[in-house]
C-alpha positions as CSV (number, residue, x, y, z in Angstrom):
1,M,3.1,-28.2,-0.1
2,K,0.8,-26.9,2.7
3,P,-1.6,-24.3,1.4
4,A,-1.2,-20.7,2.6
5,S,-3.6,-19.7,5.4
6,I,-5.6,-16.5,5.1
7,L,-7.8,-14.8,7.7
8,V,-10.6,-12.7,6.1
9,T,-12.0,-10.1,8.5
10,D,-15.2,-8.1,7.6
11,D,-18.4,-7.5,9.5
12,E,-20.5,-8.1,6.4
13,S,-21.3,-11.8,5.9
14,G,-21.8,-11.4,2.1
15,I,-18.3,-9.9,1.7
16,R,-16.8,-12.6,3.8
17,L,-18.5,-15.2,1.7
18,M,-17.2,-13.7,-1.5
19,L,-13.7,-13.5,-0.1
20,R,-13.7,-17.1,1.2
21,T,-15.1,-18.5,-2.1
22,A,-12.6,-16.6,-4.3
23,L,-9.6,-17.6,-2.1
24,E,-10.7,-21.2,-1.6
25,S,-11.0,-21.6,-5.3
26,D,-7.2,-20.9,-5.5
27,G,-6.5,-23.6,-2.8
28,Y,-5.9,-21.4,0.2
29,F,-7.0,-22.3,3.7
30,V,-9.4,-19.6,4.8
31,M,-10.5,-18.5,8.3
32,E,-13.0,-15.8,9.1
33,A,-13.5,-13.1,11.7
34,V,-16.4,-10.6,12.0
35,N,-14.5,-7.8,13.8
36,G,-11.1,-6.7,14.8
37,R,-11.2,-8.3,18.2
38,E,-12.0,-11.7,16.7
39,A,-9.2,-11.1,14.2
40,L,-6.6,-10.5,16.9
41,D,-7.8,-13.6,18.9
42,S,-7.5,-15.7,15.7
43,I,-4.0,-14.4,15.0
44,A,-2.9,-15.2,18.5
45,M,-4.2,-18.7,18.3
46,R,-2.9,-19.5,14.8
47,T,-0.7,-17.0,12.9
48,P,-2.1,-16.9,9.3
49,D,0.2,-16.2,6.4
50,L,-2.0,-13.3,5.4
51,V,-4.9,-11.2,6.7
52,V,-7.4,-9.5,4.5
53,L,-8.7,-6.8,6.8
54,D,-11.6,-4.4,6.4
55,L,-10.9,-1.0,8.0
56,N,-14.4,-0.1,8.9
57,M,-15.7,-2.6,11.5
58,P,-17.5,-2.5,14.9
59,V,-16.0,-3.5,18.2
60,L,-12.4,-3.0,17.0
61,D,-11.7,-1.4,13.5
62,G,-9.0,-2.3,11.1
63,M,-6.7,0.6,12.2
64,A,-6.8,-0.6,15.8
65,V,-5.9,-4.1,14.7
66,L,-2.9,-2.8,12.8
67,E,-1.9,-0.8,15.9
68,A,-2.1,-3.9,18.1
69,M,-0.1,-5.9,15.6
70,K,2.8,-3.5,15.7
71,D,3.9,-5.1,19.0
72,L,3.9,-8.7,17.7
73,A,7.1,-10.5,17.1
74,A,8.1,-10.8,13.4
75,A,7.4,-14.6,13.4
76,A,3.8,-13.9,14.7
77,K,3.0,-11.0,12.4
78,P,1.1,-11.9,9.2
79,R,1.1,-9.8,6.1
80,V,-2.0,-7.6,5.8
81,I,-4.0,-6.4,2.8
82,V,-6.6,-3.8,3.9
83,L,-10.0,-3.2,2.3
84,T,-10.9,0.5,2.1
85,A,-14.0,2.4,0.9
86,Y,-13.7,3.6,-2.7
87,G,-11.6,6.8,-2.9
88,S,-10.4,6.5,0.7
89,I,-6.7,6.8,-0.2
90,P,-5.8,8.7,3.0
91,A,-6.9,5.7,5.0
92,A,-4.8,3.4,2.8
93,V,-1.8,5.6,3.3
94,K,-2.3,5.5,7.1
95,A,-2.8,1.7,7.0
96,T,0.5,1.2,5.1
97,R,2.3,3.3,7.7
98,L,1.0,0.9,10.3
99,G,2.3,-2.1,8.4
100,A,-0.2,-3.1,5.7
101,V,1.6,-4.3,2.6
102,D,-1.2,-3.6,0.1
103,F,-4.8,-2.3,-0.2
104,L,-7.9,-2.9,-2.2
105,E,-10.7,-0.4,-2.7
106,K,-14.3,-1.6,-2.3
107,P,-16.2,-2.8,-4.2
108,I,-13.7,-5.4,-5.3
109,T,-14.0,-8.2,-7.7
110,P,-12.9,-11.8,-7.0
111,A,-10.4,-11.4,-9.8
112,E,-8.8,-8.3,-8.2
113,L,-8.7,-10.1,-4.8
114,R,-7.1,-13.2,-6.2
115,Q,-4.5,-11.3,-8.2
116,T,-3.5,-9.1,-5.2
117,V,-3.3,-12.1,-2.8
118,R,-1.1,-14.0,-5.3
119,S,1.1,-11.0,-5.7
120,V,1.6,-10.5,-1.9
121,L,2.1,-14.2,-1.2
122,D,4.1,-15.3,-4.2
123,E,5.9,-12.4,-5.7
124,P,9.4,-12.0,-4.3
125,E,10.1,-8.5,-2.9
126,L,13.0,-6.6,-4.4
127,K,15.7,-6.2,-1.7
128,F,17.2,-2.8,-1.9
129,P,20.1,-1.5,0.2
130,E,19.0,0.1,3.5
131,D,21.0,3.1,2.7
132,A,19.5,3.5,-0.8
133,A,18.5,7.2,-1.1
134,P,16.3,9.1,-3.4
135,H,17.6,11.8,-5.8
136,P,19.1,14.4,-3.5
137,E,17.1,17.2,-5.1
138,Y,14.0,15.7,-3.6
139,E,15.2,14.5,-0.2
140,D,14.0,17.6,1.7
141,V,10.4,17.4,0.6
142,L,10.3,13.6,1.1
143,N,11.6,14.2,4.7
144,R,8.8,16.7,5.3
145,I,6.2,14.3,4.1
146,R,7.7,11.4,6.1
147,K,7.7,13.6,9.2
148,T,4.0,14.4,9.0
149,L,3.3,10.7,8.6
150,R,5.5,9.7,11.5
151,L,3.5,12.2,13.6
152,A,0.3,10.7,12.4
153,D,-0.5,14.2,10.9
154,Y,-2.3,12.8,7.9
155,A,-4.1,16.0,7.0
156,T,-0.7,17.8,6.6
157,A,0.7,14.8,4.7
158,E,-2.3,15.0,2.3
159,A,-1.9,18.7,1.9
160,L,1.8,18.3,1.0
161,L,0.9,15.6,-1.5
162,M,-1.9,17.7,-3.1
163,K,0.3,20.8,-3.3
164,A,3.1,18.8,-4.9
165,A,0.6,17.4,-7.4
166,D,-0.9,20.9,-7.9
167,R,-4.4,19.4,-7.9
168,N,-7.5,19.3,-5.7
169,D,-8.6,16.0,-7.3
170,K,-7.6,13.0,-5.3
171,Q,-8.5,10.8,-8.3
172,S,-6.0,12.5,-10.6
173,A,-3.1,10.7,-12.3
174,E,-0.7,13.3,-10.9
175,Y,-1.9,12.5,-7.3
176,F,-1.4,8.8,-7.7
177,N,2.0,9.2,-9.4
178,L,3.2,11.3,-6.5
179,L,1.8,8.8,-4.0
180,G,3.8,6.1,-5.8
181,V,6.9,8.2,-5.5
182,L,6.3,8.5,-1.7
183,Y,5.9,4.8,-1.4
184,E,9.2,4.3,-3.3
185,A,10.9,6.6,-0.9
186,Q,9.8,4.2,1.8
187,H,11.0,1.2,-0.2
188,K,7.4,-0.1,-0.6
189,W,7.8,-1.3,-4.2
190,R,4.5,-3.2,-4.6
191,L,2.4,-0.2,-3.4
192,A,4.4,2.1,-5.6
193,R,3.6,0.0,-8.6
194,K,-0.1,-0.1,-7.7
195,C,-0.2,3.7,-7.6
196,Y,1.6,4.1,-10.9
197,C,-0.8,1.6,-12.5
198,K,-3.7,3.6,-11.2
199,A,-2.3,6.8,-12.5
200,I,-1.9,5.2,-15.9
201,D,-5.5,3.9,-15.7
202,L,-6.8,7.4,-15.0
203,N,-4.7,9.0,-17.8
204,Q,-3.3,6.7,-20.5
205,H,-1.2,9.6,-21.8
206,F,0.4,10.6,-18.5
207,E,4.1,10.0,-19.3
208,P,5.6,10.5,-15.8
209,A,3.8,7.5,-14.3
210,K,4.6,5.4,-17.4
211,A,8.3,6.3,-16.9
212,N,8.2,5.4,-13.2
213,M,6.5,2.1,-14.0
214,R,9.0,1.2,-16.7
215,R,11.8,1.9,-14.2
216,L,10.3,-0.2,-11.5
217,N,9.7,-3.1,-13.9
218,E,13.3,-2.9,-15.0
219,L,14.6,-3.0,-11.5
220,R,12.3,-6.0,-10.8
221,S,13.6,-7.8,-13.8
222,L,17.2,-7.2,-12.8
223,G,16.6,-8.0,-9.2
224,R,18.8,-5.2,-8.0
225,S,18.8,-1.5,-7.3
226,S,20.7,1.5,-8.5
227,Q,20.9,4.5,-6.3
228,A,21.0,6.7,-9.4
229,V,17.6,5.5,-10.6
230,L,15.8,4.7,-7.4
231,L,13.4,7.6,-7.8
232,G,14.2,8.3,-11.4
233,D,16.4,10.9,-13.0
234,E,13.6,12.7,-14.8
235,A,12.3,15.6,-12.8
236,D,8.9,15.6,-14.5
237,G,8.4,12.0,-13.2
238,L,8.5,13.2,-9.6
239,L,6.4,16.3,-9.6
240,F,8.1,17.7,-6.5
241,A,9.3,20.8,-8.3
242,R,5.9,22.5,-7.7
243,L,6.0,22.2,-3.9
244,P,6.4,25.7,-2.3
245,D,9.4,26.0,0.0
246,S,7.2,28.0,2.4
247,Q,5.0,25.0,3.1
248,N,5.4,23.9,6.8
């Protein structure tokens, strides 16, 4: 079988070397680009299976690359994992709205990189019905968050998320659990699992994230969806109850 091709894009040579070495050790064919412009040129010449894309680069940054890729035909559009600075979750949220399928926070280890790449390339995505809907009690707040993201009003989206989590700490378990719920509402199952895992890592006793993770794992094992459990029936697993109705 032909090995999957991966384009690594980062302006730091040391990071590119680490990415290439780790990925080639797993048998992937690896190409390199030092900025967003080179990445787009490389994608146009030979569509890779996957792009590992740094968001902070000269000439053309990662967000601009994702914007440009939105106009590509499906057959010419590789999957994208973005690299973000540690704690820059708003950037990761924006990147996923532009089409990224996963994200990694710098500094990353070769093991984290290889695991994420294998997950993206090899793990089958759950196929849920297009009309699958979250629990109706939470549809209104989800629509408000979606609207702010569609309008690229990321500051308001962040404010909605933080108010719903009732925290000012973006490294809290509550925050990442809520972010996972938001990704689930958009049918982005892999990103939802990543957020639930991070919530559990931050607080081993945080039951809402554990419940959400168990539910996602069950759906994955069954390979199907159930509208009744898509966002969970337990209100405490969603954390939307605290969002003020007066929030615009």
